[in-house]
Biotite code that builds the C-alpha atoms (Angstrom):
import biotite.structure as struc

atoms = struc.array([
    struc.Atom([0.018, 0.015, -0.019], chain_id="A", res_id=1, res_name="MET", atom_name="CA", element="C"),
    struc.Atom([1.388, 3.389, -1.130], chain_id="A", res_id=2, res_name="GLU", atom_name="CA", element="C"),
    struc.Atom([2.183, 5.696, 1.818], chain_id="A", res_id=3, res_name="GLU", atom_name="CA", element="C"),
    struc.Atom([0.627, 9.118, 1.710], chain_id="A", res_id=4, res_name="ILE", atom_name="CA", element="C"),
    struc.Atom([3.240, 11.759, 2.434], chain_id="A", res_id=5, res_name="PRO", atom_name="CA", element="C"),
    struc.Atom([2.583, 13.777, 5.649], chain_id="A", res_id=6, res_name="SER", atom_name="CA", element="C"),
    struc.Atom([2.119, 17.551, 5.596], chain_id="A", res_id=7, res_name="LEU", atom_name="CA", element="C"),
    struc.Atom([5.370, 18.821, 7.019], chain_id="A", res_id=8, res_name="THR", atom_name="CA", element="C"),
    struc.Atom([6.044, 22.457, 7.896], chain_id="A", res_id=9, res_name="SER", atom_name="CA", element="C"),
    struc.Atom([8.195, 22.713, 4.770], chain_id="A", res_id=10, res_name="LYS", atom_name="CA", element="C"),
    struc.Atom([5.355, 21.612, 2.535], chain_id="A", res_id=11, res_name="THR", atom_name="CA", element="C"),
    struc.Atom([2.931, 24.023, 4.199], chain_id="A", res_id=12, res_name="ILE", atom_name="CA", element="C"),
    struc.Atom([5.325, 26.941, 3.743], chain_id="A", res_id=13, res_name="ASN", atom_name="CA", element="C"),
    struc.Atom([5.813, 26.086, 0.070], chain_id="A", res_id=14, res_name="TYR", atom_name="CA", element="C"),
    struc.Atom([2.067, 25.801, -0.505], chain_id="A", res_id=15, res_name="SER", atom_name="CA", element="C"),
    struc.Atom([1.425, 29.160, 1.202], chain_id="A", res_id=16, res_name="PHE", atom_name="CA", element="C"),
    struc.Atom([4.116, 30.897, -0.881], chain_id="A", res_id=17, res_name="THR", atom_name="CA", element="C"),
    struc.Atom([2.602, 29.533, -4.048], chain_id="A", res_id=18, res_name="PHE", atom_name="CA", element="C"),
    struc.Atom([-1.042, 30.355, -3.210], chain_id="A", res_id=19, res_name="LEU", atom_name="CA", element="C"),
    struc.Atom([-0.435, 33.854, -1.741], chain_id="A", res_id=20, res_name="LYS", atom_name="CA", element="C"),
    struc.Atom([-0.366, 35.736, -5.121], chain_id="A", res_id=21, res_name="PRO", atom_name="CA", element="C"),
    struc.Atom([-3.445, 33.949, -6.279], chain_id="A", res_id=22, res_name="ILE", atom_name="CA", element="C"),
    struc.Atom([-5.321, 34.850, -3.086], chain_id="A", res_id=23, res_name="ALA", atom_name="CA", element="C"),
    struc.Atom([-4.297, 38.508, -3.390], chain_id="A", res_id=24, res_name="ILE", atom_name="CA", element="C"),
    struc.Atom([-5.511, 38.615, -6.989], chain_id="A", res_id=25, res_name="PHE", atom_name="CA", element="C"),
    struc.Atom([-8.985, 37.249, -6.104], chain_id="A", res_id=26, res_name="PHE", atom_name="CA", element="C"),
    struc.Atom([-9.330, 39.532, -3.110], chain_id="A", res_id=27, res_name="LEU", atom_name="CA", element="C"),
    struc.Atom([-8.501, 42.487, -5.292], chain_id="A", res_id=28, res_name="THR", atom_name="CA", element="C"),
    struc.Atom([-11.023, 41.416, -7.895], chain_id="A", res_id=29, res_name="LEU", atom_name="CA", element="C"),
    struc.Atom([-13.679, 40.957, -5.229], chain_id="A", res_id=30, res_name="LEU", atom_name="CA", element="C"),
    struc.Atom([-12.996, 44.423, -3.845], chain_id="A", res_id=31, res_name="PHE", atom_name="CA", element="C"),
    struc.Atom([-13.427, 46.094, -7.242], chain_id="A", res_id=32, res_name="ARG", atom_name="CA", element="C"),
    struc.Atom([-16.673, 44.201, -7.902], chain_id="A", res_id=33, res_name="ILE", atom_name="CA", element="C"),
    struc.Atom([-18.250, 44.857, -4.552], chain_id="A", res_id=34, res_name="SER", atom_name="CA", element="C"),
    struc.Atom([-16.337, 46.584, -1.789], chain_id="A", res_id=35, res_name="PRO", atom_name="CA", element="C"),
    struc.Atom([-19.060, 45.711, 0.780], chain_id="A", res_id=36, res_name="SER", atom_name="CA", element="C"),
    struc.Atom([-18.509, 42.033, 0.155], chain_id="A", res_id=37, res_name="LEU", atom_name="CA", element="C"),
    struc.Atom([-14.812, 42.410, 0.838], chain_id="A", res_id=38, res_name="ALA", atom_name="CA", element="C"),
    struc.Atom([-15.600, 43.832, 4.252], chain_id="A", res_id=39, res_name="GLY", atom_name="CA", element="C"),
    struc.Atom([-14.891, 47.469, 3.576], chain_id="A", res_id=40, res_name="PHE", atom_name="CA", element="C"),
    struc.Atom([-18.327, 48.976, 4.132], chain_id="A", res_id=41, res_name="ASP", atom_name="CA", element="C"),
    struc.Atom([-19.096, 51.693, 6.614], chain_id="A", res_id=42, res_name="LYS", atom_name="CA", element="C"),
    struc.Atom([-20.312, 49.365, 9.351], chain_id="A", res_id=43, res_name="LYS", atom_name="CA", element="C"),
    struc.Atom([-17.468, 46.981, 9.706], chain_id="A", res_id=44, res_name="ASN", atom_name="CA", element="C"),
    struc.Atom([-14.664, 49.297, 8.523], chain_id="A", res_id=45, res_name="SER", atom_name="CA", element="C"),
    struc.Atom([-12.023, 49.341, 11.304], chain_id="A", res_id=46, res_name="PRO", atom_name="CA", element="C"),
    struc.Atom([-10.974, 52.846, 12.340], chain_id="A", res_id=47, res_name="SER", atom_name="CA", element="C"),
    struc.Atom([-12.499, 54.309, 9.214], chain_id="A", res_id=48, res_name="GLY", atom_name="CA", element="C"),
    struc.Atom([-9.638, 53.297, 6.932], chain_id="A", res_id=49, res_name="SER", atom_name="CA", element="C"),
    struc.Atom([-11.846, 51.185, 4.717], chain_id="A", res_id=50, res_name="GLY", atom_name="CA", element="C"),
    struc.Atom([-14.382, 54.023, 4.508], chain_id="A", res_id=51, res_name="GLN", atom_name="CA", element="C"),
    struc.Atom([-11.722, 56.442, 3.168], chain_id="A", res_id=52, res_name="SER", atom_name="CA", element="C"),
    struc.Atom([-10.681, 53.832, 0.551], chain_id="A", res_id=53, res_name="VAL", atom_name="CA", element="C"),
    struc.Atom([-14.348, 53.494, -0.562], chain_id="A", res_id=54, res_name="ILE", atom_name="CA", element="C"),
    struc.Atom([-14.772, 57.266, -0.819], chain_id="A", res_id=55, res_name="LYS", atom_name="CA", element="C"),
    struc.Atom([-11.601, 57.539, -2.888], chain_id="A", res_id=56, res_name="GLY", atom_name="CA", element="C"),
    struc.Atom([-12.827, 54.793, -5.200], chain_id="A", res_id=57, res_name="PHE", atom_name="CA", element="C"),
    struc.Atom([-16.226, 56.388, -5.606], chain_id="A", res_id=58, res_name="GLN", atom_name="CA", element="C"),
    struc.Atom([-14.767, 59.854, -6.201], chain_id="A", res_id=59, res_name="SER", atom_name="CA", element="C"),
    struc.Atom([-12.587, 58.485, -8.946], chain_id="A", res_id=60, res_name="ASN", atom_name="CA", element="C"),
    struc.Atom([-15.568, 56.878, -10.528], chain_id="A", res_id=61, res_name="ARG", atom_name="CA", element="C"),
    struc.Atom([-17.476, 60.119, -10.327], chain_id="A", res_id=62, res_name="THR", atom_name="CA", element="C"),
    struc.Atom([-14.579, 61.979, -11.960], chain_id="A", res_id=63, res_name="PHE", atom_name="CA", element="C"),
    struc.Atom([-14.509, 59.446, -14.783], chain_id="A", res_id=64, res_name="ARG", atom_name="CA", element="C"),
    struc.Atom([-18.203, 59.942, -15.358], chain_id="A", res_id=65, res_name="ASP", atom_name="CA", element="C"),
    struc.Atom([-17.794, 63.750, -15.664], chain_id="A", res_id=66, res_name="LYS", atom_name="CA", element="C"),
    struc.Atom([-15.046, 63.547, -18.290], chain_id="A", res_id=67, res_name="VAL", atom_name="CA", element="C"),
    struc.Atom([-16.708, 64.011, -21.718], chain_id="A", res_id=68, res_name="PRO", atom_name="CA", element="C"),
    struc.Atom([-16.287, 61.042, -24.044], chain_id="A", res_id=69, res_name="ARG", atom_name="CA", element="C"),
    struc.Atom([-14.498, 61.665, -27.268], chain_id="A", res_id=70, res_name="SER", atom_name="CA", element="C"),
    struc.Atom([-16.338, 61.294, -30.550], chain_id="A", res_id=71, res_name="ARG", atom_name="CA", element="C"),
    struc.Atom([-15.336, 61.097, -34.194], chain_id="A", res_id=72, res_name="SER", atom_name="CA", element="C"),
    struc.Atom([-16.088, 63.982, -36.566], chain_id="A", res_id=73, res_name="PHE", atom_name="CA", element="C"),
    struc.Atom([-17.487, 63.600, -40.039], chain_id="A", res_id=74, res_name="SER", atom_name="CA", element="C"),
    struc.Atom([-15.689, 64.994, -43.089], chain_id="A", res_id=75, res_name="ARG", atom_name="CA", element="C"),
    struc.Atom([-18.398, 67.549, -43.484], chain_id="A", res_id=76, res_name="ARG", atom_name="CA", element="C"),
    struc.Atom([-17.830, 68.866, -39.952], chain_id="A", res_id=77, res_name="GLU", atom_name="CA", element="C"),
    struc.Atom([-14.134, 69.102, -40.515], chain_id="A", res_id=78, res_name="ILE", atom_name="CA", element="C"),
    struc.Atom([-14.488, 70.872, -43.842], chain_id="A", res_id=79, res_name="SER", atom_name="CA", element="C"),
    struc.Atom([-16.657, 73.527, -42.091], chain_id="A", res_id=80, res_name="MET", atom_name="CA", element="C"),
    struc.Atom([-13.717, 74.560, -39.884], chain_id="A", res_id=81, res_name="VAL", atom_name="CA", element="C"),
    struc.Atom([-11.685, 77.055, -41.975], chain_id="A", res_id=82, res_name="ASN", atom_name="CA", element="C"),
    struc.Atom([-8.531, 78.154, -40.013], chain_id="A", res_id=83, res_name="PRO", atom_name="CA", element="C"),
    struc.Atom([-7.673, 80.687, -42.712], chain_id="A", res_id=84, res_name="ALA", atom_name="CA", element="C"),
    struc.Atom([-10.674, 82.724, -41.538], chain_id="A", res_id=85, res_name="ASP", atom_name="CA", element="C"),
    struc.Atom([-8.961, 83.470, -38.212], chain_id="A", res_id=86, res_name="THR", atom_name="CA", element="C"),
    struc.Atom([-6.476, 86.349, -37.682], chain_id="A", res_id=87, res_name="PRO", atom_name="CA", element="C"),
    struc.Atom([-4.282, 84.045, -35.575], chain_id="A", res_id=88, res_name="GLY", atom_name="CA", element="C"),
    struc.Atom([-3.744, 81.642, -38.475], chain_id="A", res_id=89, res_name="TRP", atom_name="CA", element="C"),
    struc.Atom([-2.756, 84.531, -40.737], chain_id="A", res_id=90, res_name="ILE", atom_name="CA", element="C"),
    struc.Atom([-0.291, 85.972, -38.200], chain_id="A", res_id=91, res_name="VAL", atom_name="CA", element="C"),
    struc.Atom([1.347, 82.605, -37.454], chain_id="A", res_id=92, res_name="GLY", atom_name="CA", element="C"),
    struc.Atom([1.622, 81.876, -41.168], chain_id="A", res_id=93, res_name="PHE", atom_name="CA", element="C"),
    struc.Atom([3.284, 85.222, -41.752], chain_id="A", res_id=94, res_name="THR", atom_name="CA", element="C"),
    struc.Atom([5.665, 84.837, -38.855], chain_id="A", res_id=95, res_name="ASP", atom_name="CA", element="C"),
    struc.Atom([6.868, 81.600, -40.332], chain_id="A", res_id=96, res_name="GLY", atom_name="CA", element="C"),
    struc.Atom([6.776, 82.178, -44.083], chain_id="A", res_id=97, res_name="GLU", atom_name="CA", element="C"),
    struc.Atom([6.131, 85.838, -44.747], chain_id="A", res_id=98, res_name="GLY", atom_name="CA", element="C"),
    struc.Atom([8.387, 88.732, -45.759], chain_id="A", res_id=99, res_name="CYS", atom_name="CA", element="C"),
    struc.Atom([8.056, 92.473, -45.755], chain_id="A", res_id=100, res_name="PHE", atom_name="CA", element="C"),
    struc.Atom([10.642, 94.005, -48.102], chain_id="A", res_id=101, res_name="SER", atom_name="CA", element="C"),
    struc.Atom([11.437, 97.174, -50.071], chain_id="A", res_id=102, res_name="VAL", atom_name="CA", element="C"),
    struc.Atom([13.571, 96.972, -53.222], chain_id="A", res_id=103, res_name="SER", atom_name="CA", element="C"),
    struc.Atom([15.219, 99.813, -55.057], chain_id="A", res_id=104, res_name="PHE", atom_name="CA", element="C"),
    struc.Atom([16.185, 100.109, -58.722], chain_id="A", res_id=105, res_name="ASN", atom_name="CA", element="C"),
    struc.Atom([17.902, 102.774, -60.729], chain_id="A", res_id=106, res_name="LEU", atom_name="CA", element="C"),
    struc.Atom([15.353, 104.381, -63.092], chain_id="A", res_id=107, res_name="ARG", atom_name="CA", element="C"),
    struc.Atom([16.361, 107.453, -65.081], chain_id="A", res_id=108, res_name="GLU", atom_name="CA", element="C"),
    struc.Atom([12.752, 108.161, -65.854], chain_id="A", res_id=109, res_name="SER", atom_name="CA", element="C"),
    struc.Atom([11.861, 108.498, -62.160], chain_id="A", res_id=110, res_name="MET", atom_name="CA", element="C"),
    struc.Atom([11.807, 111.936, -60.578], chain_id="A", res_id=111, res_name="THR", atom_name="CA", element="C"),
    struc.Atom([14.797, 111.290, -58.366], chain_id="A", res_id=112, res_name="VAL", atom_name="CA", element="C"),
    struc.Atom([16.377, 108.518, -60.499], chain_id="A", res_id=113, res_name="GLY", atom_name="CA", element="C"),
    struc.Atom([15.463, 105.667, -58.113], chain_id="A", res_id=114, res_name="VAL", atom_name="CA", element="C"),
    struc.Atom([12.379, 103.426, -58.142], chain_id="A", res_id=115, res_name="GLU", atom_name="CA", element="C"),
    struc.Atom([10.956, 102.148, -54.801], chain_id="A", res_id=116, res_name="THR", atom_name="CA", element="C"),
    struc.Atom([9.043, 98.854, -54.767], chain_id="A", res_id=117, res_name="ARG", atom_name="CA", element="C"),
    struc.Atom([7.534, 97.739, -51.393], chain_id="A", res_id=118, res_name="PRO", atom_name="CA", element="C"),
    struc.Atom([6.247, 94.170, -51.295], chain_id="A", res_id=119, res_name="SER", atom_name="CA", element="C"),
    struc.Atom([4.474, 91.855, -48.856], chain_id="A", res_id=120, res_name="PHE", atom_name="CA", element="C"),
    struc.Atom([4.968, 88.232, -49.804], chain_id="A", res_id=121, res_name="ALA", atom_name="CA", element="C"),
    struc.Atom([4.403, 84.656, -48.453], chain_id="A", res_id=122, res_name="VAL", atom_name="CA", element="C"),
    struc.Atom([6.037, 81.703, -50.105], chain_id="A", res_id=123, res_name="GLY", atom_name="CA", element="C"),
    struc.Atom([5.067, 77.985, -50.213], chain_id="A", res_id=124, res_name="GLN", atom_name="CA", element="C"),
    struc.Atom([5.804, 74.835, -52.159], chain_id="A", res_id=125, res_name="LYS", atom_name="CA", element="C"),
    struc.Atom([3.201, 73.573, -54.567], chain_id="A", res_id=126, res_name="SER", atom_name="CA", element="C"),
    struc.Atom([1.537, 71.099, -52.119], chain_id="A", res_id=127, res_name="PRO", atom_name="CA", element="C"),
    struc.Atom([0.563, 74.075, -49.934], chain_id="A", res_id=128, res_name="SER", atom_name="CA", element="C"),
    struc.Atom([-0.644, 76.343, -52.736], chain_id="A", res_id=129, res_name="LEU", atom_name="CA", element="C"),
    struc.Atom([-4.199, 76.199, -51.329], chain_id="A", res_id=130, res_name="ALA", atom_name="CA", element="C"),
    struc.Atom([-2.931, 78.036, -48.175], chain_id="A", res_id=131, res_name="SER", atom_name="CA", element="C"),
    struc.Atom([-1.820, 80.925, -50.318], chain_id="A", res_id=132, res_name="LEU", atom_name="CA", element="C"),
    struc.Atom([-5.187, 80.997, -52.092], chain_id="A", res_id=133, res_name="GLU", atom_name="CA", element="C"),
    struc.Atom([-6.974, 81.166, -48.728], chain_id="A", res_id=134, res_name="LYS", atom_name="CA", element="C"),
    struc.Atom([-4.694, 84.038, -47.698], chain_id="A", res_id=135, res_name="MET", atom_name="CA", element="C"),
    struc.Atom([-5.483, 85.940, -50.900], chain_id="A", res_id=136, res_name="ARG", atom_name="CA", element="C"),
    struc.Atom([-9.181, 85.410, -50.367], chain_id="A", res_id=137, res_name="ASN", atom_name="CA", element="C"),
    struc.Atom([-8.795, 86.620, -46.811], chain_id="A", res_id=138, res_name="PHE", atom_name="CA", element="C"),
    struc.Atom([-7.238, 89.932, -47.744], chain_id="A", res_id=139, res_name="PHE", atom_name="CA", element="C"),
    struc.Atom([-9.041, 90.348, -51.046], chain_id="A", res_id=140, res_name="GLY", atom_name="CA", element="C"),
    struc.Atom([-6.023, 91.695, -52.900], chain_id="A", res_id=141, res_name="CYS", atom_name="CA", element="C"),
    struc.Atom([-2.680, 90.687, -54.429], chain_id="A", res_id=142, res_name="GLY", atom_name="CA", element="C"),
    struc.Atom([-1.785, 87.807, -56.715], chain_id="A", res_id=143, res_name="HIS", atom_name="CA", element="C"),
    struc.Atom([-0.018, 84.453, -56.729], chain_id="A", res_id=144, res_name="ILE", atom_name="CA", element="C"),
    struc.Atom([2.992, 83.885, -58.938], chain_id="A", res_id=145, res_name="ARG", atom_name="CA", element="C"),
    struc.Atom([5.583, 81.176, -59.392], chain_id="A", res_id=146, res_name="TYR", atom_name="CA", element="C"),
    struc.Atom([9.255, 81.994, -58.604], chain_id="A", res_id=147, res_name="SER", atom_name="CA", element="C"),
    struc.Atom([11.825, 80.123, -60.654], chain_id="A", res_id=148, res_name="LYS", atom_name="CA", element="C"),
    struc.Atom([14.581, 81.289, -58.351], chain_id="A", res_id=149, res_name="ARG", atom_name="CA", element="C"),
    struc.Atom([13.622, 79.112, -55.424], chain_id="A", res_id=150, res_name="ASP", atom_name="CA", element="C"),
    struc.Atom([10.905, 76.915, -56.951], chain_id="A", res_id=151, res_name="GLY", atom_name="CA", element="C"),
    struc.Atom([8.058, 78.229, -54.777], chain_id="A", res_id=152, res_name="THR", atom_name="CA", element="C"),
    struc.Atom([4.781, 79.977, -55.244], chain_id="A", res_id=153, res_name="TYR", atom_name="CA", element="C"),
    struc.Atom([4.432, 83.486, -53.806], chain_id="A", res_id=154, res_name="LYS", atom_name="CA", element="C"),
    struc.Atom([1.320, 85.309, -52.620], chain_id="A", res_id=155, res_name="TYR", atom_name="CA", element="C"),
    struc.Atom([2.358, 88.879, -53.160], chain_id="A", res_id=156, res_name="GLU", atom_name="CA", element="C"),
    struc.Atom([0.868, 92.391, -52.603], chain_id="A", res_id=157, res_name="VAL", atom_name="CA", element="C"),
    struc.Atom([2.654, 95.307, -54.246], chain_id="A", res_id=158, res_name="ARG", atom_name="CA", element="C"),
    struc.Atom([-0.066, 97.861, -54.841], chain_id="A", res_id=159, res_name="ASN", atom_name="CA", element="C"),
    struc.Atom([0.588, 100.769, -52.447], chain_id="A", res_id=160, res_name="ILE", atom_name="CA", element="C"),
    struc.Atom([-3.126, 101.327, -51.786], chain_id="A", res_id=161, res_name="ASP", atom_name="CA", element="C"),
    struc.Atom([-3.732, 97.722, -50.835], chain_id="A", res_id=162, res_name="ASP", atom_name="CA", element="C"),
    struc.Atom([-0.630, 97.732, -48.643], chain_id="A", res_id=163, res_name="LEU", atom_name="CA", element="C"),
    struc.Atom([-1.656, 100.902, -46.794], chain_id="A", res_id=164, res_name="VAL", atom_name="CA", element="C"),
    struc.Atom([-5.366, 100.180, -46.551], chain_id="A", res_id=165, res_name="ASN", atom_name="CA", element="C"),
    struc.Atom([-5.512, 96.391, -46.042], chain_id="A", res_id=166, res_name="LYS", atom_name="CA", element="C"),
    struc.Atom([-2.233, 94.719, -45.204], chain_id="A", res_id=167, res_name="ILE", atom_name="CA", element="C"),
    struc.Atom([-0.670, 97.230, -42.833], chain_id="A", res_id=168, res_name="ILE", atom_name="CA", element="C"),
    struc.Atom([-3.823, 97.913, -40.719], chain_id="A", res_id=169, res_name="PRO", atom_name="CA", element="C"),
    struc.Atom([-4.327, 94.110, -40.234], chain_id="A", res_id=170, res_name="PHE", atom_name="CA", element="C"),
    struc.Atom([-0.837, 93.574, -38.841], chain_id="A", res_id=171, res_name="TYR", atom_name="CA", element="C"),
    struc.Atom([-1.069, 96.652, -36.679], chain_id="A", res_id=172, res_name="GLU", atom_name="CA", element="C"),
    struc.Atom([-4.220, 95.231, -35.118], chain_id="A", res_id=173, res_name="LYS", atom_name="CA", element="C"),
    struc.Atom([-2.906, 91.643, -34.908], chain_id="A", res_id=174, res_name="HIS", atom_name="CA", element="C"),
    struc.Atom([0.754, 91.971, -33.999], chain_id="A", res_id=175, res_name="SER", atom_name="CA", element="C"),
    struc.Atom([3.533, 89.680, -35.245], chain_id="A", res_id=176, res_name="LEU", atom_name="CA", element="C"),
    struc.Atom([5.440, 87.713, -32.624], chain_id="A", res_id=177, res_name="GLU", atom_name="CA", element="C"),
    struc.Atom([8.877, 87.280, -34.251], chain_id="A", res_id=178, res_name="THR", atom_name="CA", element="C"),
    struc.Atom([11.617, 89.716, -35.296], chain_id="A", res_id=179, res_name="LEU", atom_name="CA", element="C"),
    struc.Atom([9.641, 90.348, -38.454], chain_id="A", res_id=180, res_name="LYS", atom_name="CA", element="C"),
    struc.Atom([7.630, 92.796, -36.379], chain_id="A", res_id=181, res_name="LYS", atom_name="CA", element="C"),
    struc.Atom([10.608, 95.221, -36.574], chain_id="A", res_id=182, res_name="ASP", atom_name="CA", element="C"),
    struc.Atom([10.760, 94.886, -40.376], chain_id="A", res_id=183, res_name="ASP", atom_name="CA", element="C"),
    struc.Atom([7.003, 95.385, -40.559], chain_id="A", res_id=184, res_name="PHE", atom_name="CA", element="C"),
    struc.Atom([7.168, 98.646, -38.523], chain_id="A", res_id=185, res_name="ASN", atom_name="CA", element="C"),
    struc.Atom([9.721, 100.124, -40.969], chain_id="A", res_id=186, res_name="LEU", atom_name="CA", element="C"),
    struc.Atom([7.774, 98.747, -43.874], chain_id="A", res_id=187, res_name="PHE", atom_name="CA", element="C"),
    struc.Atom([4.651, 100.538, -42.713], chain_id="A", res_id=188, res_name="ALA", atom_name="CA", element="C"),
    struc.Atom([6.520, 103.820, -42.336], chain_id="A", res_id=189, res_name="GLU", atom_name="CA", element="C"),
    struc.Atom([7.958, 103.537, -45.858], chain_id="A", res_id=190, res_name="ILE", atom_name="CA", element="C"),
    struc.Atom([4.546, 102.722, -47.438], chain_id="A", res_id=191, res_name="CYS", atom_name="CA", element="C"),
    struc.Atom([2.835, 105.655, -45.714], chain_id="A", res_id=192, res_name="ARG", atom_name="CA", element="C"),
    struc.Atom([5.613, 107.971, -46.725], chain_id="A", res_id=193, res_name="SER", atom_name="CA", element="C"),
    struc.Atom([5.183, 106.855, -50.348], chain_id="A", res_id=194, res_name="MET", atom_name="CA", element="C"),
    struc.Atom([1.501, 107.308, -50.056], chain_id="A", res_id=195, res_name="LYS", atom_name="CA", element="C"),
    struc.Atom([2.179, 110.941, -49.134], chain_id="A", res_id=196, res_name="GLN", atom_name="CA", element="C"),
    struc.Atom([4.580, 111.356, -52.074], chain_id="A", res_id=197, res_name="GLY", atom_name="CA", element="C"),
    struc.Atom([7.844, 111.488, -50.084], chain_id="A", res_id=198, res_name="SER", atom_name="CA", element="C"),
    struc.Atom([9.588, 109.231, -52.571], chain_id="A", res_id=199, res_name="HIS", atom_name="CA", element="C"),
    struc.Atom([9.275, 111.916, -55.218], chain_id="A", res_id=200, res_name="LEU", atom_name="CA", element="C"),
    struc.Atom([11.742, 114.351, -53.618], chain_id="A", res_id=201, res_name="ASN", atom_name="CA", element="C"),
    struc.Atom([15.382, 114.053, -52.739], chain_id="A", res_id=202, res_name="GLU", atom_name="CA", element="C"),
    struc.Atom([15.179, 114.270, -48.947], chain_id="A", res_id=203, res_name="GLU", atom_name="CA", element="C"),
    struc.Atom([12.163, 111.955, -48.661], chain_id="A", res_id=204, res_name="GLY", atom_name="CA", element="C"),
    struc.Atom([13.657, 109.306, -50.933], chain_id="A", res_id=205, res_name="MET", atom_name="CA", element="C"),
    struc.Atom([16.972, 109.237, -49.021], chain_id="A", res_id=206, res_name="LYS", atom_name="CA", element="C"),
    struc.Atom([15.093, 108.640, -45.738], chain_id="A", res_id=207, res_name="LYS", atom_name="CA", element="C"),
    struc.Atom([13.115, 105.798, -47.339], chain_id="A", res_id=208, res_name="ILE", atom_name="CA", element="C"),
    struc.Atom([16.330, 104.218, -48.650], chain_id="A", res_id=209, res_name="ILE", atom_name="CA", element="C"),
    struc.Atom([17.898, 104.424, -45.192], chain_id="A", res_id=210, res_name="GLU", atom_name="CA", element="C"),
    struc.Atom([14.979, 102.713, -43.608], chain_id="A", res_id=211, res_name="LYS", atom_name="CA", element="C"),
    struc.Atom([14.700, 100.161, -46.368], chain_id="A", res_id=212, res_name="GLY", atom_name="CA", element="C"),
    struc.Atom([18.348, 99.149, -45.988], chain_id="A", res_id=213, res_name="TYR", atom_name="CA", element="C"),
    struc.Atom([17.912, 98.685, -42.234], chain_id="A", res_id=214, res_name="SER", atom_name="CA", element="C"),
    struc.Atom([15.264, 96.030, -42.898], chain_id="A", res_id=215, res_name="MET", atom_name="CA", element="C"),
    struc.Atom([16.107, 92.363, -43.388], chain_id="A", res_id=216, res_name="ASN", atom_name="CA", element="C"),
    struc.Atom([19.801, 92.774, -42.389], chain_id="A", res_id=217, res_name="PRO", atom_name="CA", element="C"),
    struc.Atom([20.566, 89.150, -43.409], chain_id="A", res_id=218, res_name="SER", atom_name="CA", element="C"),
    struc.Atom([19.224, 89.708, -46.978], chain_id="A", res_id=219, res_name="GLY", atom_name="CA", element="C"),
    struc.Atom([21.296, 90.474, -50.001], chain_id="A", res_id=220, res_name="GLN", atom_name="CA", element="C"),
    struc.Atom([21.047, 93.763, -51.929], chain_id="A", res_id=221, res_name="ARG", atom_name="CA", element="C"),
    struc.Atom([21.879, 94.224, -55.612], chain_id="A", res_id=222, res_name="LYS", atom_name="CA", element="C"),
    struc.Atom([23.343, 97.693, -55.026], chain_id="A", res_id=223, res_name="ARG", atom_name="CA", element="C"),
    struc.Atom([25.144, 99.407, -52.199], chain_id="A", res_id=224, res_name="PHE", atom_name="CA", element="C"),
    struc.Atom([23.250, 102.218, -50.506], chain_id="A", res_id=225, res_name="ILE", atom_name="CA", element="C"),
    struc.Atom([25.926, 104.719, -51.580], chain_id="A", res_id=226, res_name="GLU", atom_name="CA", element="C"),
    struc.Atom([25.203, 103.917, -55.258], chain_id="A", res_id=227, res_name="GLU", atom_name="CA", element="C"),
    struc.Atom([21.586, 104.850, -54.744], chain_id="A", res_id=228, res_name="LEU", atom_name="CA", element="C"),
    struc.Atom([22.420, 108.056, -52.924], chain_id="A", res_id=229, res_name="MET", atom_name="CA", element="C"),
    struc.Atom([24.813, 109.045, -55.684], chain_id="A", res_id=230, res_name="ASN", atom_name="CA", element="C"),
    struc.Atom([22.132, 108.404, -58.283], chain_id="A", res_id=231, res_name="ALA", atom_name="CA", element="C"),
    struc.Atom([19.758, 110.729, -56.463], chain_id="A", res_id=232, res_name="ILE", atom_name="CA", element="C"),
    struc.Atom([22.362, 113.481, -56.206], chain_id="A", res_id=233, res_name="ASP", atom_name="CA", element="C"),
    struc.Atom([23.201, 113.134, -59.875], chain_id="A", res_id=234, res_name="LYS", atom_name="CA", element="C"),
    struc.Atom([19.540, 113.326, -60.882], chain_id="A", res_id=235, res_name="LYS", atom_name="CA", element="C"),
    struc.Atom([18.926, 116.410, -58.788], chain_id="A", res_id=236, res_name="VAL", atom_name="CA", element="C"),
    struc.Atom([22.023, 118.190, -60.111], chain_id="A", res_id=237, res_name="GLN", atom_name="CA", element="C"),
    struc.Atom([21.024, 117.461, -63.760], chain_id="A", res_id=238, res_name="SER", atom_name="CA", element="C"),
    struc.Atom([17.608, 118.949, -63.048], chain_id="A", res_id=239, res_name="LYS", atom_name="CA", element="C"),
    struc.Atom([19.113, 122.054, -61.653], chain_id="A", res_id=240, res_name="LYS", atom_name="CA", element="C"),
    struc.Atom([21.337, 122.510, -64.686], chain_id="A", res_id=241, res_name="LYS", atom_name="CA", element="C"),
    struc.Atom([18.351, 122.013, -66.999], chain_id="A", res_id=242, res_name="ALA", atom_name="CA", element="C"),
    struc.Atom([16.494, 124.762, -65.203], chain_id="A", res_id=243, res_name="ASN", atom_name="CA", element="C"),
])
């Protein structure tokens, strides 16, 4: 007859070590299903510790119930949101991709021998062409052209009336956040001076050139500022001789 092994203390300790994690798991599960069954209700809670645990559990459950559940949006709902209709979108776009610039060219036909061309432009690659179209629709002026020099499309406004009446007032109301704000302030001064006709006389043009050359310090100029100043002096002297 086969002898049944006796339960020694070593066997009992081994069995307890093995069953302990399983017992903890089932007690935890029971507590989550029904805290009262696990002995943590208000009546038999020793020194109130169980009661605080229950309140914490219930408060967490209440918090979860208050959190709004997420839902998916239809394509129609998404298409109704047009970020280009917001000033913040325009300002952020300009801070990242926009440029306020004033170029100068020698023109003998001009009153002072120098032509001034202010320009507001935003550039993008072809995949983002729709963003430029939204910007043009927002301002209601300017045009979009392709630049062979850098292979991008440009939304550009050059008309002095559009710059003074539409572009500049917008960015004065909705301020830029980057260093482009300094360029914009000089740009606005130049455009308003031109609107008043300052670029048609020697003194006014020289001030415009000085302001223009202090903009975009990292940019490259085709001509040195001294060349433009000399051209103005030469034009003025030739006019005096003709008179």
